[in-house]
N, C-alpha and C positions, 0 to 999 in steps of 0.2 A: 504493500500499499503506500502510496505517495505521502510524505509527510506534510503536515500543514506549514511546517518551516520552509519547505521548498515552495509551496504555494505563496506565502508571503514573498519570497525571492521572486519568484515568477511575476508576481503583480508588480512589483518594483522595476523588473526588467521590461515589462510590458508598457510601464509608464515612460521609463527612459527610451524606449523605442518610439514612443509617442512624439520624442523631440526629433527624432530623424524624419518620421512621416510627416509632422507638421511642417518640418523645415523644408521639406520637399513641396509640400503643397504652397509653402510661401515663396518657392522659386528656386531654392538651393538645389542644385543638379545632385543626383545621386546615381553612382554607378553600380550596377548589380552584377556580379560575376555570373559565369555560366552555372558554377556549382550553386550559388544561392538560388537561381532559377530552378535548378533541378531539385534542390532540397525542398523549396516551396511546392512545386508540383507533387513530390512525394506526400508532403503533409496534407495537402488538399485531397490527394487520393485517399489516404487513410481516412480522413475525416469524412468523405463520401462513403467509404465503406461503413463507417460508424454509424452514420445517418442511416444508411439502409438497414444495418443491423437493428437500430434503435426502432424504426418504423416497422420492421418485421416482428420485434417483441411487443410493440404496441398493439399491432394486430392480434398476436397471440393471446394477450392478456385480456383484451376485450373480448376475444371470442371464447376464451375460457370461462371469464365471469358471466358473460351473456350480454347481448347487446340490449335486449329488453329490460332487464334488471337494471342496468346502467341508466337507461331513459327513465325508467320509473323512478329511480332515485333522483335524477336529475330534475325531474318535473317538480319536486319539492323546493326547489330552490326558486323558481319563478322570478319575480320581480326583484327578489332579495339580491340578485346578481349585481344589481346596481349598487347596493350597499357594500358588497364586497369590493366593487371596483373602486368606490370611494375610500375604502380602507387601504387597498393596495396602493392607491395614488398618494395617499397619507404617507405610506411607507417611503415612496419614491421622494416626496418632499423632505422627509426627515435625512434621506441619504443625500439630497442635493445641499443641503445646509452645510455639512461638514466640508464639501468641495469648496463652497463659498468661504467658510471661514478659514480654510489651509492656506487660501492667498493671502499674502501679507496686505494690511490695510493700505499700504503706499501704492500697491499695484491694482487695488479691488476696484476696477472702474466698470463694474456691471452689478446688477441687482439679484435678489432672490429668484425672481421670476426667470431671468436669463439663465440662472444656474440650474433651476428646474428643467427648463427646455433643453440645456446643453445636456443634463444627465439623461434625460429622456431619449434625446438622438444617440447619444453614445451606447447607451444600453440597448437601443433597438439594433444597431449594428452588432454588437456582441451577441446579441440572442439570436438574430436571424441569420447571421453570415457564418461561414466557415472559418473566419479569421479570428474568432475569440476576443479576448480582451485587447490584442494588439492592436486591431484597426478601431475597436471601441474607444479605447483611450486615445488614441491618435485623433479620432473624430472630435472628442471632447476639446482636445489641445488645439485643434484647428479651428474650432468654432470660437474659442476664447481668445485666439492669437491677435484680433483686432483691439482687443480691449486690455488684456493682459500680456506682459513680455513673455516670450516663449518659456525662458528659464524658470520664471516664477509660476507658470501653468503647470510644468513638469513637476516641479517640487511640490506643488499643491497636489497633483494627482497621485504622487508617490505617498506623502503623508496621508492623504484620504484613504488609499487603498491599504497602506500599512496598518493604520490603526483600526480600519474596518476588519481585516482579516485577523487581527489579534482579537477582537471582540468576537468574531464568529468562533474562534479557538476556544474562547472562554465560555461562549455560549453552548457549544458542542459538549465540552467537558461538564459542564453543570447539568445538560440534558442527559447525558449518559449516566451521571451519578443518580439523577432523580429517577430514571428508569431502573437502574440497578437496585435502588433502595424501595422502590414501590410495588415492582411487579414481579411474580414468580415466572422466572423465563427459563425456557429450554437451555441445555448446556449450550448448544451452538450459538445462541443469541447472546448469552451470558458472557462467553468468551470474546465473541465479536465486540461487545460493548466494553468490555475491558481494554482491548486493543485499541478502540477508538479513544477512550478516555485517556489511555497512556499516551497515544501519539500527539493528543492535543496538549498534555501537561508538558511533554518534551518540547513541543514547539513554543509554549510560553516561557518554558526555562531558557532555551536556546536564544530567543529574541531578547530575554532579559540580560543574559550573558554578553550577547553582541552589542546590545546598547550600553552596558557598563564598560566595555572594553573598546567602544567604538569600532567594531569589526566592520569593514566595508566590503560586501560580498561581490558587488560588481567590479570594483577596483582590483579586488584579488583575482577575479576570473579573468580580467583583461591582461594583468600582469602575468597569470600562468599561461594564457594564450601566446603572449608576446614572447615568453622565455621559450617556448616551443617553436618559435619562429612562424606562428600564424596569428595574424592579427588583422580581422576584416577592416576594409577602408572605413566603412561608416563609423565603427568604434574607433579606429585610430584617429579619424578628424575629430571626434567629439571626445576623446579620452580625458582632457582637461575637464570639460563640462561636467562629465559624469563623475570625477572625482569631486568637483565642487559641489554637485547635486547631492552626493551622499553625506558630505560633511554638513550641508544646510539642513538636510532632513534631521541629523543628530542635534543640530543647534536649535530644531524648531521648539521644543519643549523648554529651554532656556529662555528663548526670545519671545514666545507666544504662550505663556501659561495658560492664561484665561481661555484663548481660543482652543488649546490643547484639551481641556477639560469639557469644553462645550462640544467639541467634536466627539468625544468618548461618549457624552451625555445623548447626543443625537443618534449615535450608532446603536446604543442600547435601546433607545426610542424605536429605532427602526425595527429591531428584533421583538420588541413587545408588539408592535402593531402587526407583525407577521403571526405571531401567537394569537392575537385577538381574531385575526382573520381566519385561523383554523378554527378557533372556539366558535365564532359565529356561524361559520359554515356548517359545523357539526350540529348546531343547535338548529339550523334550518332543515338539516336532514332528519331532525326528530329525536336527536339525542340530548342528553343532559350531563355532559362531561364536566369533571372537575378540571382545575388549572393545570394539573400534571400531565394529562394526556396531550392537550394542544402543545405545551411546552416541550414534551419529548418528541411528539411528531415533528414540529418545526425544527428541532435541533438536528433530528436525524435525517431530515430531507435536506439540510445544508451539507451533510456528509456526502448524501448522493450528488447533490450539485457540484460539490467540490472534485469527488473521484472521477465523476463522468462529465467533466466540464468540457472535455474534449469532443463530446457528442452534440452537434448542433441542436439548440433548442433542448437539449436533454430529452429528446423525443424518445418515448418507450421506456427508457431506463427511469424517468422520473415517475411515470405512471405505475411501473412495475414495482419500483422501490417503495412507492408510498403505499401500495396495495399490501406488500409484505409487512411494512411496518404496522398498519393498521390491524392486520390479522394477527400480528403478534401481540397486539393490545387487546385482542378479544371482539374487534369490529368484523363486519362482513366484508369479505372481498370487494363487492360492488360499492361499499362506502368508500374503500380506500381508492379505487379507481375514479369514482365520482369526484372525490375531494382532490386528486390530482388533475383531473380535467377542468374542474371549475377554476383552480388556481392557474392552470396553464391558459384557460381562456382569458383570464385577467392580464397574465403577462403578455399575451398576444395583443390585447387591446390596447395596453399601454406603449408596447412596441409599434403599434399602428399609429398611435398618436405621436410617438418619437419620430418615426419616419416623416409623417405629415409636417412636423416642426423642422426637420431636417431639410425637407423639400422646400417648404416655404423661404428657409433662410439661404438655401444655396442654388436652388433652380433658376432664378433670374439670371444670376451671373454665368451660370452654366450654360443657360440658354444664349445669352448674349454672345458667349465665346463660341458656341457652336455655329450660330448663325454667320459670325465673322469669318469662319473658316470654310463654309460651305457657300458659294455663290447662289446656288439654286434657293437655298433657304431664304437668303436675302431677297432674292426675287419674289419668292412666294409670301414673304412677310410685308413686301412693298404693295401687295395686293390691297386695295381699298377696303375690300370686305373685311379682311383679317385685321388690318391696321385700325379700322374703325371699332372692332370689337375689343382689341387689345388696349385700346387708347382710354376706355372706360371700363375696366374690368368689374368694378363694384355693380355699376348700373347692367353690365351684361350678367352678372351672376343673379342680381335680382330678377331681370327678365327671365332667365333660364328657370329659376325658382319658381315664377309664376305659372309658367307653362307646365312645370312638373306637378304642382299643385292640382291643376286641371286634370292632368292624366291620372294623377293618384285618386283624385275624386270618381273618375269614371270607372277605372279598372278595379280598383279595391272596394268600393261600393257595390258595384255590380257584382263582383266576386264573393263578396261577404253575404248579400242578399241571396244569390243563387246557391252558394255553398251551404248555408244555413238551411234553406228549404229543401235543397236534394238530400242533406244529412238527415233532415226529419223525414223525408220520402223513404230514404233507404232503411231508417229504424223502423217504420212502420210495415216496410215491405219484408222486413226480416223476422216476423213473428211465427213463420212457419206455415202461413196461408198462402194460396195462390189467387184466391179471389176475394173481393169484398162486396156484400151486398148492402146496399142502401135503399131507403124508402124513395118512392117515385117523387120528383120534384125537388130533391134534395140538392143543394149547391154549397159550395164554399170548401174550405179546408176542414181536416178534422179538428174537433173542438169547437167549430161554430155551427154545427149541424143539430138540428132538432132531435129529440127522442122520439121518433116517428115508426121505429121498427119494432113490432111486437118480439118480445123474447120467445114467445112459443113458436115463432116462425123458424126458428133454428132447428126444432125438431123435425119440422116438415122437410126443410132443406136437406137434414142429415139422412133423410130416407130415399133421396134420390141416387141412382147407381153411379158409382164413382166417387162419392163424397167419403172421406176418411173422417172428417170431423167439421161440425158447424157450431161455433161458439158465438153467442152474443157479446157486444163490445159497447160500452158507454164511453164517450169521451167529452171532456169540458176543459175550459181553461181556467187558471186561477192566477191571481196576482203574484208575481215573482217576490221573493223575499229580499231582493236586492232593491225593491221599489221601482225597478225600470222594466217594462215588458210584461209578458205573461209566459207561464208555463202550462204545458199540456198535461192532463191528469188522465189516466185510464181507469175506468171501472171494470172489474173483471169478477167472474166466478172462478176462483182459484184452481178448483180441481179440473174443470174442463178446460181453461185456457192453458194451464201448465202442461196438460197433455198434447195440446195443439202446438205450443211453442217450444216445448222441451225445456221448461222452466226448471231450475233447481235452487234449492236454498244454499247460499254459502254460510250464512250465520242466521240465527233467530228461528223463528217459526213461520209456517205458511200464513198466507192471509185468511182471516176469519170470514164468514159468511156475511157479517154485519158488523157495525160498530165504527168509531173514529181511530182507525188503525191503517197502516200503510206500510208497503214494502218498496224499496227503492234498489237500483242497481248498483254495482260496485264502483262505477265511474261517478255516479252522482255523490256517492260517500266520499270518495277519494277528491273530488273537487272542492267540496265544502268542508272537509275535515270533519264530517259528522261521525257519529257513532250510534251503535245499535241502542235504542232506548231513548234516543232524543226525540224531541217534538219539531213538527213543522207546521206552519200556519197554512190552512186551507178552508176557504168559505168563512173567513174570520173566526175561526176556533183551531185549537191545536189537535193535531193527528200524531200519534205516537208510532215511531218506526219500531216496528215488530221483527222485520227481517230484510236480509240483504240478498238479492237474486243475480243469478246470471242464465243465459247471456242477455245482453242489453237487446231490447227490441221494443217498438211502440214508444209510449211515454216512458220517461224514466221513474215517475211516481205512480204507483198502482194502489188503489183503495178498492174495498168492497162494491160490486155493482150495486147491492141493494142500498147501501149509504148515499152512492151518488143519485140513484133513482129518487131516494127521498129528498135529496138536496134540491133536485130539479122538478120536484113535484109531478114525476111521471113514472109512476110505478108499473112494472111489468112491460117496460120498453127499453129500448136501446138505440143508439145512434147507428149501429151497422152489425152485420154478422159477417165473421171471417169464416171463409170456406177452404179447407185443406183438401186437395185431391188425393185419392189413394194412388193415383200415377201422376205424377207433376207434368210428365210429357205429355198428357192428354188433357191438359187444362182448357184447351180451347174447345174442344168437344164437351167437356164437362159445362163449360160456360153456355154452350149452346143449349144443352139438356135443362139447364137451370132457367134459361130464358124461356124455353117453351113451356116450362111448368109455372113460371111466375113472370109473365112477361112485363108486369108493372114495375118490378123492381130494376133499380139501376145496378149494373154490373161493372166493376173496376178490377182489371189485373193489377195485382200489387207490383208486378215488374214495371209498371208504367208510373208508379207513384213518384219516383225521384223527377222525373220530367215534367209530370202533371203539376207537381208542387212548384217547380222553378218557373214553369211559363204559363199556369193558370191562376196567376193573381193579379186582377185588374189594376189594383191600387199600386202594385209593386212596379208594374209597366209605366204608370204615370209618374211614380217616383223616379224611375230611372231617366225617363225624358227630361224630367226637370233637373236633374243632376247633369246630364249631358249638356243641356242648354246652359247651365251656369258654368260648366267647365269651358264651353266654347266662348261664352262671353269674358271669362277671366283671361283666356288666351289673347282674345282680340283686343281686350281694354289694356293688357300689359304691353302687348307689342305695340299698340297705338301711342301708347305714352311714351313709350321708351324711344320709337322711332321719330315721333313728333320732336321730342327733346333733342334728338340727334340732328335733326333737320335744323332746328333753331340755333343750335350750337354751331353748327358748321355752315351758316349761311355764307361766309366769306370763302370758305373753301369750295362751297359749290359754285359761287361766282368766278373763282379762279378756273374751275374745271369748264365752265360754260365759255369763259374767254379764251381757253386753250382749244375749243372745238368739240367738246364732248357734247353728244346729243341729248336732248330730253329724255329720249327712251333710255339711253345708257345710264343716265344719272337716276332715273326711277328703277332701273334694273339693279344697281348697286344698293339701294335701300331694301329692296325685295330679297335680295340674296342674303343681305345680313339678317333679315327677319326670318328667311328660311333657316339659315344656319342656327340662330339662336332657338327657334322652334324644335329642330331635330334634337339639339342637345337637352332642350327641356324636356322632350318625349322621353329620351334616353335615362336621364336623371329621374324622371317620374315613375318609369317602369322599374328601375333599381330600388327607388323607395318602396313602391308597392311590393315587391319581392320581400324587401326586409321587415316591412310591416306584417305581411303574410306570415313569414316565419317567426316573428315574435309573438304574433297573436296565437298562432296554434301551438306555440310552445308553451304559453301560460294559460291557455283555456281550451275548452273543448269545441269551439267555434272552427268552423271549417270555412276556408276561403279558396275558391276555385278560379284560377286565372284563366280565363276562356281566350283562346287565339282571335276569335272574333271581335271581342272587345278590345284587345291590344290593337288590333288594325284600326278600329273605329277611333280609339285614343288618337293613334298615329295621324288618321286623316284630320281629326278635329284640331289636333296641336298645329299641323303644318297649314291646313286650310285657314284655321282661324288667325294664325299668325300672319299669313300672307293677306288675308282681308284687311286685319287690323294695320299692317303696314301700307296699304293700298292709298290711303289719303295722305299720310306723310310723304310717300313717294311721288305722287302727283303733285303735291305743294312745292316739294324741290324742284320737279321738273319745271314747273310754271314760273319759277323765279326769274326776274330780270337780271342779266348778269351785271350792269351797272349798278343797280340798287344792291345787289348782294355784295358786290366789292366794296360799297361804302357803308355797310352794316357795321354797327359797333355793338 
């Protein structure tokens, strides 16, 4: 096992290498030998192999634990994930403060926010690339070099990493001791923890001795290389700087004692925030751990991050290691993998934020250099349309966002409405019946129909050849317990209905013949965190949950048919009769026989219910038409305002173009092109937001959102056509301007 002392030295070497990288970024030439390039290729190759191994390990762990069990556990997190993101963001802030404090006050020409963004950017490179801390620390040095001298930056990074890694060693040592003292462990785990604790202790002792004797490991290493006749050019050129760097690091405590203790305090606060993150996650997963379990989990995951730091993003090894740790502590394997995946998702989120901040700070300059080197790009950017869009980026983004909102309104709203209705239709179709009989003249969705079908009629239908079962069903709607919308309730005779639908009780008892009792499906129980014996409000009075059933089908809440009949004042009647065919393949022939026997009854095939629900609601169609009209109006108004402002601001430029001979048609076409491009970008952003909203909603609720290609195309047409129409008036206004008046415009 690699010692933590070597880790401390490696981080110091990484920060020193940052001087070379940042120097090169600042314009200093760096010559790399063929041997250096070959070594770099070998290292990258090994890391690719490690990444592939980690990915395979992740797949193996997930497959062994079970995808469904992981998803079931993840579903308990829900919107609490944003709380976990806030905690992990706090940890990043606590780690950014030491980097800020490590810079001497005389050179500290940046604020805490800039330190925070610099840390996120550097850690994103460390986390997502194969270069590890080498390029990550170099990125931090490069981002600070405009505000802080390079020597002071590198010294600060070395001090920051050195003190943090020492706090990690102390944290690992204490965590191993807590686990040894608090848990009865197998021999293998016991001896492994002893080895970890010993390594951490030796690291702290070694660093203490090195500090007391002012041992300079990098200087010693360079001198040994030089004595053997081998000294890389990069180190040779900066040998004096490295010696000075190590001396300044040792002097930091004497010169800046207040900052030294503050750095230590914030490093410890970062560790505490990590423990809090583990604790809160376990609480969200339904556990009530003491403080010792999260403390041990976090300390041992730091061992995993250290030992397998060469694996990019610690993929696979972090998840597998966390699973082993939690199983050792008595948790389920799915809990360990879920904890690791949730924390890894937080790391990826903040890495994405870091990359966005890095791009914001570096892309404009990089883009300018790229354009300067490529004449074709210069010609492309000279295009009036692109230059107009780039000239006012804020207004362009607002216009794109306005179009995106319109697209989101159409695609997401229609997808949610159709998805919910189709899901309701699928549930009603999944009750084990092929046909549904309703009384003549009945219209509307289930729950809005009258109790007009005599219950005795079910016995008559059951005597028809080919009928396996005929069961009366009552359906009504009741106010939702959330205060928004309504929920569907089934009234059933449990004995006959369970035989038709294959209903079985997971917990509790079957539904009685009458009384204020209810049974609910397992999904309803899980979503509402309810329990057997709880009560729910129906018809302004409490109903006791006496059982939990599977499989889900029809309404999620079922009460006795007699109770529902009494509630609606229609005894011996139902809303429909469910008919199961003895041979489902002959349901068409069965429907014909039923129609001949009872020509007045409505016959509905349950296979058609999903589409009937999605297309047979007149109010929904009116609502969708209104949404489409609003989205089209938003697109037109956003583009109209943006292009009108553009034409007003560029009146003089339009006059110049006219004086140079550009025709009215070409001027109008430039405005329309800009509107078309903004509209297309808005449509793409709107679709991306729609898919993101769909993913989030379906992860935290049982609602279904169906993205239909037809409505995607409609939203594209509305966005583009609406944008084009919105830009028509500003385009014509620009074309009709008099060149002389335009040139004199102020």
